[in-house]
MIMAR-738606 format. One record per residue (C-alpha): z, x, y. Coordinates in steps of 0.05 Angstrom, whole numbers, padded with zeros to 5 digits, always signed. Layout:
// residues N
ZXY/...
END
This chain:
// residues 110
+00363+00574+01410/+00288+00562+01401/+00273+00609+01459/+00309+00667+01426/+00272+00658+01360/+00205+00660+01396/+00225+00720+01438/+00208+00767+01380/+00133+00773+01375/+00097+00804+01316/+00027+00828+01321/-00020+00809+01264/-00007+00854+01205/+00060+00880+01231/+00095+00853+01169/+00037+00867+01122/+00078+00908+01072/+00120+00847+01057/+00059+00808+01036/+00023+00861+00995/+00011+00934+00982/-00025+00987+01022/-00100+00988+01013/-00144+01050+01004/-00170+01046+01075/-00100+01041+01105/-00075+01104+01139/-00008+01094+01104/-00041+01105+01036/-00028+01180+01044/+00047+01170+01057/+00094+01189+01001/+00133+01133+00966/+00198+01145+01004/+00164+01139+01072/+00127+01077+01051/+00191+01046+01025/+00226+01062+01091/+00171+01027+01130/+00174+00966+01084/+00250+00964+01093/+00241+00966+01168/+00192+00909+01165/+00240+00869+01122/+00297+00881+01171/+00253+00861+01230/+00232+00797+01196/+00304+00781+01178/+00329+00793+01249/+00273+00750+01278/+00290+00691+01233/+00365+00697+01233/+00378+00663+01300/+00438+00674+01344/+00508+00680+01315/+00556+00661+01370/+00619+00642+01332/+00663+00702+01313/+00679+00674+01244/+00605+00662+01231/+00590+00733+01252/+00644+00760+01206/+00618+00717+01149/+00547+00742+01160/+00571+00815+01160/+00609+00803+01095/+00547+00771+01064/+00505+00831+01085/+00557+00878+01054/+00556+00839+00988/+00480+00840+00987/+00481+00915+00997/+00532+00924+00941/+00489+00881+00894/+00427+00922+00912/+00464+00987+00898/+00485+00961+00830/+00416+00935+00813/+00380+00998+00837/+00425+01057+00819/+00402+01124+00847/+00355+01163+00803/+00389+01214+00758/+00356+01274+00729/+00341+01274+00655/+00401+01308+00621/+00354+01343+00572/+00291+01376+00599/+00228+01355+00562/+00214+01426+00539/+00286+01437+00514/+00304+01439+00441/+00376+01418+00456/+00400+01349+00441/+00444+01306+00487/+00518+01316+00466/+00526+01252+00424/+00459+01261+00389/+00474+01335+00378/+00540+01319+00345/+00507+01268+00300/+00450+01315+00283/+00497+01373+00268/+00542+01330+00224/+00485+01310+00178/+00472+01350+00115/+00410+01391+00125/+00358+01396+00071/+00343+01464+00045/+00269+01480+00044/
END
């Protein structure tokens, strides 16, 4: 079991995004946010795989897969996909509920 854990070697700095951010002199500083996030996710998965150890029992393997599924579901709930703003910043229109409220109010005559 110990042999398998040491079989994965990491070079110095191969998991550097997990410990901090990209510095100005790092070549990755020019990457866009999505590419940088993908690299950080890959480092996280590599570190997790290296420290997980072997899963030989079928029930333990199924339990681990279920835990991973639950963690992904919790992540999806905590970090919903970005949605566009329903009202553009330069628009004079109100969102539907606000528009209904605004239109139901008596308007002052100037």
